[in-house]
C-alpha positions in Angstrom: 0.0 0.0 0.0 1.3 3.4 -0.9 -0.1 6.8 0.0 0.5 9.5 -2.5 -0.1 13.1 -1.6 -0.7 16.1 -3.9 -1.8 19.7 -3.7 0.9 21.4 -1.8 2.6 24.6 -2.9 3.2 28.2 -2.2 0.3 30.5 -1.4 -0.1 34.0 0.0 -1.6 34.5 3.4 -5.4 34.3 3.3 -5.3 32.0 0.3 -6.4 28.4 0.0 -5.0 25.0 -0.9 -6.5 21.6 -1.2 -4.4 18.6 -0.3 -5.3 15.1 -1.6 -3.9 11.7 -0.5 -4.8 8.6 -2.4 -4.0 5.0 -1.2 -3.0 2.6 -3.9 -2.6 -1.1 -3.7 -5.3 -1.7 -1.1 -8.4 -3.8 -1.3 -9.7 -2.9 2.1 -11.3 0.2 3.7 -9.2 2.2 6.0 -10.5 3.2 9.4 -9.0 6.6 10.4 -7.6 8.9 7.7 -5.8 12.0 8.8 -3.3 14.8 8.2 -0.3 15.7 10.2 2.2 18.4 9.8 5.8 19.0 10.8 8.3 21.9 10.8 12.0 21.5 11.2 13.0 20.9 14.8 9.5 20.2 15.9 7.4 17.1 16.5 4.8 16.0 14.0 1.4 17.2 15.0 -2.1 16.2 14.2 -4.0 18.6 12.0 -7.2 16.7 11.4 -8.6 13.2 11.3 -11.8 11.7 10.0 -13.1 8.3 11.1 -14.9 5.7 9.1 -18.2 6.9 10.5 -17.5 10.5 9.2 -16.7 12.0 12.6 -13.9 14.5 12.6 -11.4 16.1 14.9 -9.3 19.2 14.3 -6.3 20.9 16.0 -7.5 24.0 17.7 -5.2 26.1 15.5 -7.0 25.1 12.3 -10.6 24.9 13.5 -12.9 26.9 11.3 -10.3 27.2 8.5 -9.6 23.6 7.5 -12.0 20.9 6.5 -11.1 17.2 6.2 -13.2 14.8 4.0 -12.9 11.4 2.5 -14.0 9.3 -0.4 -14.1 5.7 0.6 -14.7 4.5 -3.0 -11.4 6.1 -4.0 -9.6 5.5 -0.7 -8.7 9.1 -0.7 -8.6 11.8 2.0 -8.7 15.5 1.4 -7.8 18.6 3.4 -9.3 21.9 2.3 -7.3 24.7 3.8 -8.7 28.2 3.8 -7.6 31.5 5.3 -4.0 30.2 5.4 -1.5 31.8 7.7 2.3 31.9 7.6 2.3 29.6 10.7 0.6 26.9 8.6 3.8 26.5 6.7 5.0 22.9 7.1 5.4 19.6 5.5 2.0 17.9 5.5 1.7 14.1 5.8 -1.3 11.9 5.3 -1.9 9.0 7.6 -4.2 6.0 7.4 -5.0 3.2 9.7 -6.2 -0.3 8.8 -7.8 -2.0 11.8 -8.8 -5.1 9.9 -5.3 -6.4 10.6 -3.7 -7.6 13.8 -1.7 -5.8 14.8 -3.2 -2.6 13.4 -1.3 -1.3 10.4 -0.4 2.3 10.0 0.5 4.0 6.7 2.2 7.4 6.0 2.5 9.4 2.9 5.8 10.9 1.7 4.8 14.4 2.6 3.9 17.5 0.6 5.2 21.0 1.4 2.9 23.9 2.1 4.4 27.4 2.3 2.4 30.4 3.2 4.0 33.8 2.6 2.8 37.0 4.3 
């Protein structure tokens, strides 16, 4: 299984970007799908996660600005990012969990860079 992200780039503050992450090579449905981000010298942090039942959770710093969604038929998760701020600049990684396996399997994308200039 490979997770392939797309949609990162450079944007001015106040602008928008939409990240996509597609899982290839899987024949099963993932449980949690989420996005994390990381800046140099800091730990990777959760941005947003969406469960199989559609429930979502967001970091306080992105609430009201970012929206996570998923397309189970395509095994794809999206992150719509609006009103971007310079502090949103980071490498963004998608993450998926497959709980049909024991032990649970975790998958990470390779990361896509988001840069927000003021």
